[in-house]
N, C-alpha and C positions, 0 to 999 in steps of 0.2 A: 603935776601927776606923780603918783607913788610909783617907784620901781618895784613891781610886784615880786621879783626874785628875792627881795629882802623880807617878804612876808613869810611867816611860818603859821601853819595850821597845826595845832595839837589838840590831845583830848583835854577837855575842861577839868580843872581841879578845883578842890574846896578853896584853895588860896586865891582863886579868881572872883570869889563871891564879892569881895569889897569893890571891885572895879564895876561889877554888875549893879550893886546898890549906888555907887557914885553915878553912874550914867542915869539910873531911873529917877534919881533925886533932881536931876536937871529938868526943869519944867518944859523946855522945847521937846525933849525925848519922852517924859511921862504923858505929855498930851496924846501920844499915840498908843498908850497902855492903859488898862482899865483901873489901875491902882490910883488912889487919891492922897494917901498919906503915908508916913513912915512905916506904920504897923503893917499895912498892906504891901508896901514895897518889900519889907523884910520877909513876909510871908511868901511872896511871889518868888523871891530870891531863893528861900528855903526849898521851895518846890522845885525850882530849876536845878538847884544844885543836887537833889536827891538822884536825878538821872545820870550824874557823873559816875555812880557806882556801876552803871550798865554801860558805861563808855558812851553814852548817847549824846554827849555834848561836845562841841568843838569850840575852841578858843584861838581867835587870830592874834598873832604877836608881831609887832612892828617895833624895831629898835629896842627889843628886850622888854616890852611892856604890852599888855593885853590891850587891843583896840576894837575888839569885837567879839562876840560869842553867839553860837546858835545851839539850839537843843531840839532833840526829837522827844516828843511826849510818847514814849513806847507804851502800847496797849498791852495790858496783863492778860487780856482774854484771847483765846486762840481764834475765835470768829472774827476778831478785830485785828489780829496781828498782821495783816497784809497792809495796813494804811496806818497813819498817825498825823496829828498836827504838829507843827514846829513853831518855834520862835526864833527871831534873829534880832540882834541889835548891834549897832556900829557907833562907837563914840563919835560924837558929832564933829570932832576935829579932824576925823579921817574919812568922813563921808565924800562921796563922788570922786573917789580915787581908785575904784576897782575892787576895794576890800571885801564889800558886801557881795559882789559877784563871786570872787574866789571862795569867800566862806560858805555861801549857799550852794556853789557847785560842789565843793567838797562835802557838804552836809548831804547832798542828794546822793553822791557817790557812796558815802558811809552808810546811808539808809538802806541803799540797794544791796552793798555787799556784806555788810555786817550783820543787818537785821532782815535782809530779804524783803524789805518793803516794796510795795507794788505802786502805791499812792501816796503822795504827800499833800496835806491840806493846810491852809493857812486862813487867817481871819485878819483882815486889815480894814481899818476905818477909812471912810469916804475922805478923800483929800490928802491922805498919807503919800508923800513923794516916793515912798518905797514901792508903790503900785507899779511903777514904771520898771523897776529892778525885776520884780516877780513876772511882769509880762514878758521882758526881754529873755528871761530864762525859761519861758513856755508855759508858766501857769496860766490858767483859763479861769474866768469868773463862772461859778455854777449857782450862785444865789446871793441875795441881798436882804438884809434886815435894816428897815429904815429907822427904827427908833431903838437902836442898841444901847447907846450911851445917852444919858440926861445929866448935862452938867450945866450949872447956872441957868436952868430953865430951858436950854436948847438941845436938841437931839442931834446925834451924830450917827449916820448909818455904818454898818459893817458889812463889808464884801467878803464873800467866801470864794476862795480860789483853790484850785487843785492842779496836780501834775501828775501824770502816769510816768513812772520810772521805766 
C-alpha cells in the first residue's frame, strides 16, 4: 500500500504530456480509451494539455515522477458552465494504492472551488475496473449506450455516470 502522505497533487504542466502519451501507448490502458493509434493518442494528449492553460488539470506525483493525471473539460458556454466531463488516468504500476481516489477527490474539490462546477460527468466502458472507484466516490449511473465502441467486430458499451458536487 502506498503511503499517501508521499503523494503530491499539483496542476498539470506541458512537461507532463510525455507521461500521458506513454501511459496511453500501453495496450492495457488504451483498451479503456477510444483512441487506436499513435496519431489519435497524440491528438487526445494535445486536447488534454490545452486545459492546463486554465489550470483544469491535476497531476499526481509519487517519488518525483508523475503517476496519474486528471482533467476537467471545462465548457466555454455559459449555459453549460455548471457541469463538465472529466478524464482520469493512473499509471498501471500505481493502481490499487489509493492514488486514483486522492486524485479524483482533489479534482472534485478543484472543480467546485475554482470553476464553481455543480456536476461532474464521466463516460466509462463496460467492464472497466475503475467503475468501482467512481461508485465508491459517489458517482451514479444515469445512462448506457450498448454499442459505443466497435473493435475487431465486437461492441463495448459505455456507461454514463455523474456526481453532484
